The first five atom37 places (N, CA, C, CB, O) and aatype in JSON, in Angstrom:
{
  "aatype": [12, 15, 13, 1, 14, 4, 15, 1, 19, 0, 4, 14, 3, 6, 15, 0, 0, 16, 10, 16, 13, 3, 18, 0, 3, 15, 12, 0, 19, 10, 7, 14, 10, 15, 10, 1, 1, 6, 14, 8, 15, 13, 3, 10, 4, 19, 1, 8, 0, 1, 10, 16, 15, 0, 14, 5, 7, 17, 5, 12, 9, 1, 10, 15, 1, 0, 16, 3, 3, 0, 0, 0, 10, 7, 4, 0, 6],
  "atom_mask": [
    [1, 1, 1, 1, 1],
    [1, 1, 1, 1, 1],
    [1, 1, 1, 1, 1],
    [1, 1, 1, 1, 1],
    [1, 1, 1, 1, 1],
    [1, 1, 1, 1, 1],
    [1, 1, 1, 1, 1],
    [1, 1, 1, 1, 1],
    [1, 1, 1, 1, 1],
    [1, 1, 1, 1, 1],
    [1, 1, 1, 1, 1],
    [1, 1, 1, 1, 1],
    [1, 1, 1, 1, 1],
    [1, 1, 1, 1, 1],
    [1, 1, 1, 1, 1],
    [1, 1, 1, 1, 1],
    [1, 1, 1, 1, 1],
    [1, 1, 1, 1, 1],
    [1, 1, 1, 1, 1],
    [1, 1, 1, 1, 1],
    [1, 1, 1, 1, 1],
    [1, 1, 1, 1, 1],
    [1, 1, 1, 1, 1],
    [1, 1, 1, 1, 1],
    [1, 1, 1, 1, 1],
    [1, 1, 1, 1, 1],
    [1, 1, 1, 1, 1],
    [1, 1, 1, 1, 1],
    [1, 1, 1, 1, 1],
    [1, 1, 1, 1, 1],
    [1, 1, 1, 0, 1],
    [1, 1, 1, 1, 1],
    [1, 1, 1, 1, 1],
    [1, 1, 1, 1, 1],
    [1, 1, 1, 1, 1],
    [1, 1, 1, 1, 1],
    [1, 1, 1, 1, 1],
    [1, 1, 1, 1, 1],
    [1, 1, 1, 1, 1],
    [1, 1, 1, 1, 1],
    [1, 1, 1, 1, 1],
    [1, 1, 1, 1, 1],
    [1, 1, 1, 1, 1],
    [1, 1, 1, 1, 1],
    [1, 1, 1, 1, 1],
    [1, 1, 1, 1, 1],
    [1, 1, 1, 1, 1],
    [1, 1, 1, 1, 1],
    [1, 1, 1, 1, 1],
    [1, 1, 1, 1, 1],
    [1, 1, 1, 1, 1],
    [1, 1, 1, 1, 1],
    [1, 1, 1, 1, 1],
    [1, 1, 1, 1, 1],
    [1, 1, 1, 1, 1],
    [1, 1, 1, 1, 1],
    [1, 1, 1, 0, 1],
    [1, 1, 1, 1, 1],
    [1, 1, 1, 1, 1],
    [1, 1, 1, 1, 1],
    [1, 1, 1, 1, 1],
    [1, 1, 1, 1, 1],
    [1, 1, 1, 1, 1],
    [1, 1, 1, 1, 1],
    [1, 1, 1, 1, 1],
    [1, 1, 1, 1, 1],
    [1, 1, 1, 1, 1],
    [1, 1, 1, 1, 1],
    [1, 1, 1, 1, 1],
    [1, 1, 1, 1, 1],
    [1, 1, 1, 1, 1],
    [1, 1, 1, 1, 1],
    [1, 1, 1, 1, 1],
    [1, 1, 1, 0, 1],
    [1, 1, 1, 1, 1],
    [1, 1, 1, 1, 1],
    [1, 1, 1, 1, 1]
  ],
  "atom_positions": [
    [[-17.94, 53.63, 146.81], [-16.67, 52.94, 146.88], [-15.58, 53.99, 147.11], [-16.4, 52.11, 145.59], [-15.6, 55.04, 146.48]],
    [[-14.65, 53.71, 147.99], [-13.58, 54.65, 148.27], [-12.46, 54.53, 147.25], [-13.04, 54.43, 149.69], [-12.38, 53.54, 146.52]],
    [[-11.6, 55.52, 147.19], [-10.48, 55.56, 146.25], [-9.52, 54.42, 146.53], [-9.74, 56.91, 146.32], [-9.06, 54.23, 147.65]],
    [[-9.23, 53.65, 145.48], [-8.23, 52.57, 145.57], [-7.17, 52.85, 144.53], [-8.87, 51.15, 145.36], [-7.46, 52.8, 143.33]],
    [[-5.95, 53.15, 144.95], [-4.91, 53.47, 143.98], [-4.45, 52.24, 143.21], [-3.72, 54.12, 144.68], [-4.62, 51.11, 143.65]],
    [[-3.87, 52.49, 142.06], [-3.28, 51.43, 141.24], [-2.19, 50.73, 142.04], [-2.7, 52.02, 139.9], [-1.48, 51.37, 142.81]],
    [[-2.08, 49.42, 141.87], [-1.08, 48.62, 142.6], [0.34, 48.82, 142.07], [-1.44, 47.16, 142.52], [1.3, 48.44, 142.74]],
    [[0.48, 49.4, 140.9], [1.82, 49.61, 140.33], [2.55, 50.69, 141.12], [1.73, 50.0, 138.83], [1.97, 51.72, 141.47]],
    [[3.82, 50.44, 141.39], [4.64, 51.35, 142.18], [4.65, 52.74, 141.55], [6.07, 50.81, 142.31], [4.86, 52.89, 140.35]],
    [[4.43, 53.75, 142.38], [4.49, 55.16, 142.0], [3.37, 55.61, 141.06], [5.8, 55.46, 141.37], [3.46, 56.7, 140.5]],
    [[2.34, 54.81, 140.87], [1.22, 55.22, 140.03], [0.13, 55.78, 140.95], [0.68, 54.03, 139.16], [-0.41, 55.05, 141.79]],
    [[-0.2, 57.06, 140.81], [-1.2, 57.68, 141.68], [-2.64, 57.54, 141.17], [-0.88, 59.12, 141.85], [-3.56, 58.02, 141.82]],
    [[-2.83, 56.9, 140.02], [-4.16, 56.84, 139.41], [-5.08, 55.87, 140.15], [-4.04, 56.42, 137.95], [-4.64, 54.95, 140.84]],
    [[-6.38, 56.11, 139.98], [-7.39, 55.26, 140.6], [-7.53, 53.94, 139.86], [-8.73, 55.99, 140.65], [-7.43, 53.9, 138.63]],
    [[-7.75, 52.88, 140.59], [-7.91, 51.55, 140.0], [-9.2, 51.44, 139.2], [-7.89, 50.48, 141.08], [-10.22, 52.04, 139.55]],
    [[-9.14, 50.67, 138.11], [-10.31, 50.46, 137.26], [-10.53, 48.99, 136.97], [-10.17, 51.23, 135.96], [-11.58, 48.6, 136.46]],
    [[-9.54, 48.15, 137.28], [-9.62, 46.72, 136.97], [-8.85, 45.93, 138.03], [-9.05, 46.44, 135.54], [-8.0, 46.47, 138.74]],
    [[-9.16, 44.65, 138.12], [-8.47, 43.77, 139.06], [-7.84, 42.61, 138.3], [-9.45, 43.24, 140.15], [-8.48, 41.98, 137.46]],
    [[-6.57, 42.36, 138.59], [-5.81, 41.28, 137.96], [-5.57, 40.19, 138.99], [-4.45, 41.81, 137.39], [-5.09, 40.45, 140.09]],
    [[-5.91, 38.95, 138.62], [-5.65, 37.8, 139.47], [-4.94, 36.73, 138.66], [-6.97, 37.24, 140.07], [-5.01, 36.71, 137.43]],
    [[-4.25, 35.86, 139.36], [-3.5, 34.78, 138.71], [-3.99, 33.43, 139.19], [-1.99, 34.93, 138.98], [-4.26, 33.24, 140.37]],
    [[-4.11, 32.49, 138.26], [-4.41, 31.1, 138.58], [-3.15, 30.31, 138.22], [-5.7, 30.56, 137.81], [-2.96, 29.93, 137.06]],
    [[-2.32, 30.08, 139.21], [-1.02, 29.45, 138.96], [-1.15, 28.02, 138.47], [-0.19, 29.48, 140.22], [-0.34, 27.58, 137.66]],
    [[-2.15, 27.29, 138.95], [-2.32, 25.89, 138.54], [-2.62, 25.77, 137.06], [-3.44, 25.25, 139.35], [-2.19, 24.81, 136.41]],
    [[-3.35, 26.74, 136.51], [-3.73, 26.7, 135.09], [-2.9, 27.66, 134.23], [-5.2, 27.04, 134.94], [-3.19, 27.81, 133.04]],
    [[-1.88, 28.29, 134.81], [-1.05, 29.27, 134.08], [-1.93, 30.29, 133.36], [-0.12, 28.55, 133.07], [-1.83, 30.47, 132.15]],
    [[-2.79, 30.94, 134.15], [-3.77, 31.87, 133.58], [-3.8, 33.16, 134.4], [-5.17, 31.22, 133.52], [-3.79, 33.13, 135.63]],
    [[-3.85, 34.29, 133.69], [-4.05, 35.59, 134.33], [-5.42, 36.08, 133.91], [-2.91, 36.62, 133.92], [-5.79, 35.97, 132.74]],
    [[-6.18, 36.62, 134.85], [-7.53, 37.1, 134.57], [-7.61, 38.58, 134.95], [-8.6, 36.27, 135.35], [-7.35, 38.96, 136.1]],
    [[-7.97, 39.4, 133.98], [-8.12, 40.84, 134.19], [-9.58, 41.18, 133.98], [-7.2, 41.66, 133.22], [-10.13, 40.98, 132.89]],
    [[-10.21, 41.7, 135.01], [-11.63, 42.0, 134.92], [-11.96, 43.32, 135.58], [0.0, 0.0, 0.0], [-11.07, 44.05, 136.0]],
    [[-13.23, 43.62, 135.68], [-13.67, 44.86, 136.34], [-13.16, 44.91, 137.77], [-15.22, 44.98, 136.32], [-12.86, 43.87, 138.37]],
    [[-13.06, 46.08, 138.31], [-12.57, 46.27, 139.67], [-13.43, 45.47, 140.65], [-12.57, 47.77, 140.05], [-14.66, 45.58, 140.64]],
    [[-12.78, 44.68, 141.48], [-13.51, 43.88, 142.47], [-14.16, 44.8, 143.5], [-12.57, 42.86, 143.16], [-13.72, 45.93, 143.7]],
    [[-15.19, 44.31, 144.15], [-15.9, 45.11, 145.14], [-15.03, 45.42, 146.35], [-17.17, 44.41, 145.58], [-15.14, 46.48, 146.96]],
    [[-14.16, 44.46, 146.71], [-13.25, 44.64, 147.84], [-11.83, 44.37, 147.39], [-13.63, 43.69, 149.02], [-11.59, 43.61, 146.45]],
    [[-10.9, 45.01, 148.05], [-9.48, 44.75, 147.78], [-9.14, 43.36, 148.32], [-8.55, 45.86, 148.44], [-9.42, 43.06, 149.48]],
    [[-8.56, 42.53, 147.48], [-8.2, 41.17, 147.87], [-6.68, 41.08, 148.02], [-8.72, 40.13, 146.81], [-5.96, 41.69, 147.24]],
    [[-6.19, 40.33, 149.01], [-4.75, 40.29, 149.27], [-3.91, 39.66, 148.15], [-4.5, 39.54, 150.53], [-2.72, 39.97, 148.03]],
    [[-4.48, 38.79, 147.34], [-3.7, 38.09, 146.31], [-4.06, 38.54, 144.9], [-3.9, 36.59, 146.43], [-3.88, 37.8, 143.94]],
    [[-4.57, 39.76, 144.78], [-4.89, 40.31, 143.47], [-4.27, 41.71, 143.36], [-6.43, 40.36, 143.24], [-3.79, 42.27, 144.35]],
    [[-4.29, 42.25, 142.17], [-3.7, 43.55, 141.9], [-4.74, 44.45, 141.27], [-2.45, 43.42, 140.98], [-5.34, 44.11, 140.25]],
    [[-4.97, 45.61, 141.87], [-5.89, 46.59, 141.32], [-5.08, 47.51, 140.4], [-6.61, 47.41, 142.45], [-4.05, 48.05, 140.82]],
    [[-5.54, 47.69, 139.17], [-4.8, 48.46, 138.17], [-5.62, 49.6, 137.61], [-4.34, 47.56, 137.05], [-6.84, 49.48, 137.48]],
    [[-4.96, 50.7, 137.28], [-5.62, 51.81, 136.61], [-5.88, 51.42, 135.15], [-4.75, 53.11, 136.69], [-5.41, 50.37, 134.7]],
    [[-6.6, 52.23, 134.42], [-6.94, 51.94, 133.03], [-5.68, 51.74, 132.19], [-7.8, 53.06, 132.44], [-5.59, 50.8, 131.4]],
    [[-4.7, 52.62, 132.36], [-3.48, 52.54, 131.55], [-2.71, 51.24, 131.82], [-2.58, 53.75, 131.82], [-2.31, 50.56, 130.89]],
    [[-2.51, 50.91, 133.09], [-1.76, 49.7, 133.41], [-2.55, 48.43, 133.05], [-1.4, 49.69, 134.9], [-1.95, 47.43, 132.68]],
    [[-3.87, 48.47, 133.16], [-4.69, 47.33, 132.75], [-4.54, 47.09, 131.25], [-6.17, 47.57, 133.11], [-4.44, 45.94, 130.81]],
    [[-4.52, 48.16, 130.48], [-4.38, 48.04, 129.03], [-3.0, 47.5, 128.64], [-4.62, 49.4, 128.36], [-2.89, 46.74, 127.68]],
    [[-1.97, 47.87, 129.38], [-0.6, 47.48, 129.04], [-0.18, 46.13, 129.63], [0.35, 48.53, 129.51], [0.88, 45.6, 129.28]],
    [[-0.99, 45.57, 130.51], [-0.64, 44.33, 131.18], [-0.69, 43.14, 130.23], [-1.56, 44.09, 132.35], [-1.61, 43.01, 129.42]],
    [[0.3, 42.28, 130.34], [0.32, 41.04, 129.56], [0.64, 39.89, 130.51], [1.36, 41.11, 128.39], [1.17, 40.1, 131.6]],
    [[0.31, 38.68, 130.08], [0.56, 37.5, 130.9], [2.01, 37.06, 130.72], [-0.41, 36.36, 130.53], [2.63, 37.35, 129.69]],
    [[2.55, 36.36, 131.7], [3.9, 35.8, 131.55], [3.96, 34.86, 130.34], [4.33, 35.05, 132.84], [2.94, 34.3, 129.92]],
    [[5.14, 34.69, 129.8], [5.31, 33.81, 128.65], [4.8, 32.41, 128.97], [6.79, 33.75, 128.22], [5.12, 31.84, 130.02]],
    [[3.99, 31.87, 128.07], [3.42, 30.54, 128.25], [2.09, 30.53, 129.0], [0.0, 0.0, 0.0], [1.47, 29.48, 129.16]],
    [[1.67, 31.69, 129.46], [0.41, 31.8, 130.19], [-0.68, 32.33, 129.28], [0.57, 32.71, 131.41], [-0.4, 32.94, 128.25]],
    [[-1.92, 32.08, 129.66], [-3.08, 32.59, 128.93], [-3.61, 33.82, 129.67], [-4.19, 31.5, 128.79], [-3.69, 33.83, 130.89]],
    [[-3.99, 34.87, 128.91], [-4.58, 36.08, 129.49], [-6.05, 36.13, 129.15], [-3.85, 37.36, 128.99], [-6.42, 36.1, 127.97]],
    [[-6.9, 36.19, 130.15], [-8.34, 36.31, 129.98], [-8.73, 37.73, 130.39], [-9.12, 35.23, 130.82], [-8.39, 38.17, 131.49]],
    [[-9.43, 38.43, 129.52], [-9.9, 39.8, 129.82], [-11.42, 39.79, 129.86], [-9.37, 40.83, 128.76], [-12.08, 39.44, 128.88]],
    [[-11.98, 40.16, 131.01], [-13.42, 40.19, 131.23], [-13.88, 41.63, 131.42], [-13.82, 39.33, 132.44], [-13.1, 42.48, 131.86]],
    [[-15.13, 41.9, 131.09], [-15.69, 43.23, 131.35], [-17.17, 43.13, 131.63], [-15.43, 44.18, 130.17], [-17.82, 42.16, 131.25]],
    [[-17.69, 44.14, 132.29], [-19.13, 44.2, 132.59], [-19.91, 44.82, 131.45], [-19.37, 44.98, 133.87], [-21.06, 44.46, 131.21]],
    [[-19.29, 45.76, 130.76], [-20.0, 46.49, 129.71], [-19.04, 46.86, 128.59], [-20.67, 47.76, 130.28], [-17.82, 46.77, 128.75]],
    [[-19.58, 47.27, 127.47], [-18.78, 47.63, 126.33], [-17.8, 48.75, 126.66], [-19.67, 48.04, 125.18], [-16.66, 48.74, 126.2]],
    [[-18.24, 49.74, 127.45], [-17.36, 50.84, 127.83], [-16.18, 50.34, 128.64], [-18.13, 51.89, 128.63], [-15.05, 50.8, 128.44]],
    [[-16.4, 49.39, 129.57], [-15.31, 48.82, 130.34], [-14.34, 48.1, 129.42], [-15.84, 47.87, 131.42], [-13.12, 48.21, 129.59]],
    [[-14.86, 47.36, 128.47], [-14.01, 46.61, 127.55], [-13.14, 47.55, 126.75], [-14.86, 45.76, 126.61], [-11.95, 47.27, 126.56]],
    [[-13.68, 48.63, 126.27], [-12.9, 49.59, 125.51], [-11.81, 50.2, 126.37], [-13.8, 50.69, 124.93], [-10.69, 50.4, 125.91]],
    [[-12.13, 50.5, 127.62], [-11.15, 51.09, 128.53], [-10.01, 50.12, 128.81], [-11.82, 51.5, 129.84], [-8.87, 50.54, 129.02]],
    [[-10.31, 48.82, 128.82], [-9.29, 47.83, 129.1], [-8.59, 47.32, 127.84], [-9.89, 46.68, 129.84], [-7.7, 46.47, 127.91]],
    [[-8.99, 47.84, 126.7], [-8.37, 47.41, 125.44], [-8.89, 46.08, 124.95], [0.0, 0.0, 0.0], [-8.21, 45.38, 124.21]],
    [[-10.11, 45.72, 125.35], [-10.69, 44.43, 124.98], [-11.59, 44.52, 123.77], [-11.45, 43.86, 126.15], [-11.95, 43.49, 123.2]],
    [[-11.97, 45.72, 123.37], [-12.93, 45.86, 122.28], [-12.34, 45.39, 120.97], [-13.38, 47.32, 122.15], [-11.15, 45.57, 120.72]],
    [[-13.16, 44.8, 120.14], [-12.69, 44.28, 118.85], [-12.77, 45.34, 117.8], [-13.49, 43.06, 118.42], [-12.41, 45.1, 116.65]]
  ]
}
């Protein structure tokens, strides 16, 4: 996989997660980095993935492939 920078302005870090929005259900989904860059999603580095929150009134779903990914995204209990 080639280098994909974080979608946040001026962040030079490599992406580690993908954020998508489901507007109909007022839901944001943050999961492992998608295989391909999608036009309506945001690729985020570990730091920005951890700091990301859903808009007020929305639900945030955090998915991971493995325990290490979950810890990196701040999902571990």
